N, C-alpha and C positions, 0 to 999 in steps of 0.2 A: 424395237420391241419387237421385232421377228426373232430377236435372240432372247426372248426373256426364259425359254426354259434353259438354255446353256447359262443364264447369271443366276438362276434361280439356283439349279444343281451346284453351281461354282459356292454360290452362299450358304446353300448348305451343307455341301465337303469341308470348307472353307471353318464355320463355326463349330462344326462339329469336329473337326482334326482338333481346335484350341483346346475347346472344351474338356475332351478323352485325354489330349497332353496332361490339360491341370487334374484332371480327374486321375488321371497314373500315377500319380504324384503324389497326391493324396490318398493313392490305393485306395480309389472308390471303380467299383465294377462300372464298363464299358456300356451294358444298360443302361446304367442311371446317367450316364455322361450324353446320351442319348435322346433321353427324354427329357435332360436337362436343355439339349438343343433345341429340340421342340418347342419349349417352353418360351425359349430365348428369341422362337421366329415367330411364333403364332400373333395372330390376327392381332391377339389382346392384349401382345405386349408392344408390337410394333406394327405402325401402317404398312410400314413398306414392303413388307412380306403376306399384305391381307390378301392378294389375289394367287394363291399356289395349289390349285385344285390338283394338277398333275401330280400331287406328292400323292396321292390316295392311290391313282394308278401306281405308282410304287411300291408303295406298299404292300397291294396286293399280289401284282407280282413280285411279291418277296415271300409271301404267304406260298403262292402256288409253288414258288423255286424249294421254300421249306418243306414244304408237303413229297415236293417229288423226289427231293433228296434223301427223304426220310424212307419213301417207298423203293426208291434204288438199294438201300440198306438193309430193307428187311425184305425182300421177296416175299412169293406167297408160301415157297417151303417155310419158312421160318415162320409165318405170319401163322401156317397151317399148327404150329405147336403152341402156338399161344394162343388158337381161336377161342376156347373154356374160358381164358381170363377177358378175349373180348368179348364174346357175349354174356357171360357169367356176370363177370366183375365190373367192364363196362358199364352194362345197365342197371349194374346194381349203385354203383357210383352215382349213374344219373338221378337216379330214380330217390336214392335218398336224399341225395342235394335239395331236388325239386321238393320235396315232399318235409324235411329238415328246414328250407327256407322259405316256405311257403305260410306253415302253421306257425314260423317263430316271429315273422314279419305279420301278419295278421295280428296273433295275438299282443304284439308290441305298440301299431302303428294302426291297428286298425283299417287296412283301405280298401278295396272292394277284393273280392276273389278271385277276381281275375290278376288286377295288379299282382299280387300276392304270390300268383302262380307266373307269373311273366319275371318276377325278381326271382324265383326259384329258378324258371330256365336261364339267367342272368349267370346265375350261381354255380350251376351246373357243370359249365365249360372251364379249364382250366387251359394253362396256356402252354401249349405245345413247342412254341419258338424257342421259349427260354429254360425249359425243362429238359427237352429232348437233348437241346446244347452243352447245356452243363453238363449234364447225364456223359454223354459222349466225350463231353474234356477232361472227364474225371475218371473214365475209361469204366463207367458203371453202369453201361447200357444192357450188359446179357447178366447182372445180377439178378438173383431175385426178383429183389424189389425194382429193378431198372424193367424188367421184361412187362412184369405185373404195370408199370405207371404207362408201357406205354401199350400198352393193349387198352387200356384206361382213355388214354389220348387219341387213339383211333378212334375208340366209341364215339367221344367226345366229337372228332371233326367228323363224323358221320352223324353225326344227333343233329346239325346244325340246319340241315334242310328239313326233319319234320319241325324244329323248333322255328326255324323261318317259316315254317308254311300253316302252322298254329299261331303264330302272331296274330297275325288279323281278324284267324276265328274268334281268339281271345277277346279281339275288342270288338265284335260283331259284326266284322263284316267279312266275305269272303264265299267261301261255297260251304256245302254241308259238310262236316266234318270227315263222316263215313267215305263218303263219295272221294272227299279229298286224301283220304287214307287209299284207297285205293290205286287211285291214283298213284300216289308214291312207290307202293308197292311195286307197282306196272313196272314204271320206270324204272325202278334198283334193281327188278330184273330183269330188263331189255339192256341193261347198262351192264349187267352179271355175262350174260350171254355174249352179247359183245366183247366185251374183254378176252372172254374165254377162246373166242375167234380169231382176235387179235396174238393174242400170249401165244397160240396153237402153229397159227398157219402164216400171218403175214409180217407180227414187227422182225422174226427171227428172221425171214428170208430176205426184209427189206434191208436189214442190217448187214445181213451174210454181204447182199450184192452192194452193199456203202461200201463196204472194208476193202473190194478189191479194187476201188480205187487206194486205196494205203494211205489217206489222208486225216488227220485228226480234224482239221477245217472241215471237211467236210461230213466229218461225223459228228462233229458238232452242232452243226445245222440241221443234217437229219433227227438226231436227238431233239431238238430246239422244235423242230417239224411235230415229230411223234405227241411230245406234249404239251401243245399250242391244239394241235389237231382233237386228242382226244378230251382235252379240257374244254372243247368248245363241244365238243358233241355230248358231254355231263350237262352243260349249261343250256342246248339246244331242247336237253330232257329235261329242264327246271330243276337240275340239281346243279351241286355249287363247281365254281372252276377248280378250287382247291381239292375238290374228289378226285374231280379227273385227273389231275396233274399227280397225287397220289396214286390213281391205276395205274397211271403210264409208269410211274417210278418201280410197281412191282412187277409191272410186266416185263419192261426190260431189264431188272434185276434177273429173270429168271434165262436171259440169255447170256452167250460166253463174252458181253464186252460190256457186262455189269461197272467192272471196276474204272476202265475207262471212263465213263458216264460219268463217276463220281466225282473224278481228278477232274473234268472239266470242267462239272458245273459247283465246286466243295470255295470258288475263290468267288464268282457269281453272287451265291446264295448271302454270304454276311454283309458284300456291296448293299443287295436290297432289300434285308432285313433290317439294315441298321434304315431305309426310307420309314419301316411301319411302325417302329418304335418316335423314329421322329415324328412322324405325322400325327402318333400318339399326341406327344405331349405338346402340338400346335393346337388340338381339338380344346386346350384344359386352360379354362382360364386362374390364371394364378390367385385372383383377387376371392373365391374360393377358401382359400386357406383362412386367408383374416375371417370374413364372415360364420363361415361354419367349422372354424378348428375343432369344435368338440364334437360334432356331427362324424366328422367324418373319422377322429381316433375310435369312438366308437362301433363303426359301419366296419372297418378296419379289424378287429379285435371280433365283430362280430362273423366277419366274414371270414377270416381265420381257422375261429375258432367250427362254425358251420360244415365247412369244406372238408378243415381235416377230420373230424367224429365220421363224418359221409365217407370219406377215402376209407377210413381203419374200418367203419361196418362192412363196407361193399370186399374187402379183404379176408374178414373173420367170415363172412357167409362165404369164401371159397376155401374156409376153412386149412390158411396159411397160418404162419406162426407169428406172435408179436412183435418181434424186431420187424419181419417184413411191414405189416397191419401200421406201426408207426411209423414208416420209414415213406410209405405208399404215400400215406394221410396226410404228413407234413410237407410231404413232397409236390402235391397236387394243391394245395391250402390258396392257390392265387389265379385270379380271375384271369379267362385266357383270349388270346386277341380275337377271338370268331363273337363275342360277347358284343365289342366292339359295334359290328357289322348288328350284330343286333339289338343292342341299347339303339340306335340312329334310328331302326326300325320301328320299336317301339316310341318314340319319341314321335315319330312320323305317325302314329296310332293313337297317339296320349296317353300309354299307358305305363310313361314314368314323365316328370315335370322337368322342366330342362334346371331348374335347381337341383333337383335330386339325381338330372345325370354327370352335372359336374361336379357331386359327390363322390357317385360311381366311378368318375374317371380319375379323380382324387385318392381313391381308395387302391383304385387296379395299381396305378403307379406305383404305389407304396407297395402292395402286395408283392407287385412285380419286381422291385430292385431288392427286396427280401429273399427274393426267390433262389438267385444261385448260391449265399450261403445257407441257405435253409439246405435247397436238395444236398451239397459237397458237405454238409453234417448228419445228414438224416438216419446214417447208420448207427450213428452216434448216441442218437435217441433213447433207444430202449435203454442200450448200459446206463445212462445219466440216471434215469426213473425208475432201473431197480435197482442204485444203490442205496435209497435206506431202508428196503424192502431186504438186500444182504445182510446190513446193517443188525437191522431188528432182528434178523434169522439167529 
């Protein structure tokens, strides 16, 4: 029993390897393979894997490493270049998504306004893991729509903090919203000050000292120390671990050792990301497809349409061309990793029922599975839609 963690890891990787090999032959994307692995290992499918709480830990590590490497590859210098998109485009996308989702769900289903707004919160976030990896694999991260997508995703990852904060307030528990917001802003300002001091004075000197040893192993250990240390500081401030990891990536990217850090962490990121998608599959009860298949199809189409429309509106607010707007809108029209964290919080505060939670998981998995194909072909959407217009002209 004391080796059960190793047995579980062995089982996860064994099943995942078999499933992904089969998916490769069938030309199915690896992410779907991870999700299928999760469903096969789910407590709802096999009683042998009923006690696998540590997978949640691996999933969280996967998100932390993902955002750390995103920060590494996008530095403060690059972030300043798209700060207009982060603040303007990101806020517009989140606002439009919450507004459209809440209004339409209230009109269609007539739940309470609190539940309607909470559904808006869930829909406001997109998948950083899938979208960023697909953009990187296709060398599209530096394209006009790639930069805008990254800016929006970064804003969404930051927004998980206030959304988590307002969830208990929506449910009628927690502190006064104005006091809570003031505390949040204060913490963000404090974290900004700490980050500036670390980036300007502490981390460069620390890494320079470490590199005197001329050992990649020591550098790797020192970098893990920096990432976990900053992540724990953000958690102590009531912010997310992932936000701290992203800030750590931005700080290290400003040093002379960013390329070495990327080469060290890239392989680990994909290993732990696999745990995240497997753990998502494990949360799903496959029987929901048998009992609520019609609703799953409806909400999949609804989610895609609303998120695409909100993304397109956000780009047009920034006065960019239609080609970019369509590429961005369709690329971020899926549910995000942090939405699952938020959904579990909503389940705890009874803002979402168990059955609706399972439908939400099913819809999210379907949209995530389609995302790599959509992102890869997003630039073609404008030309496809404009062809009938050209013929008529």
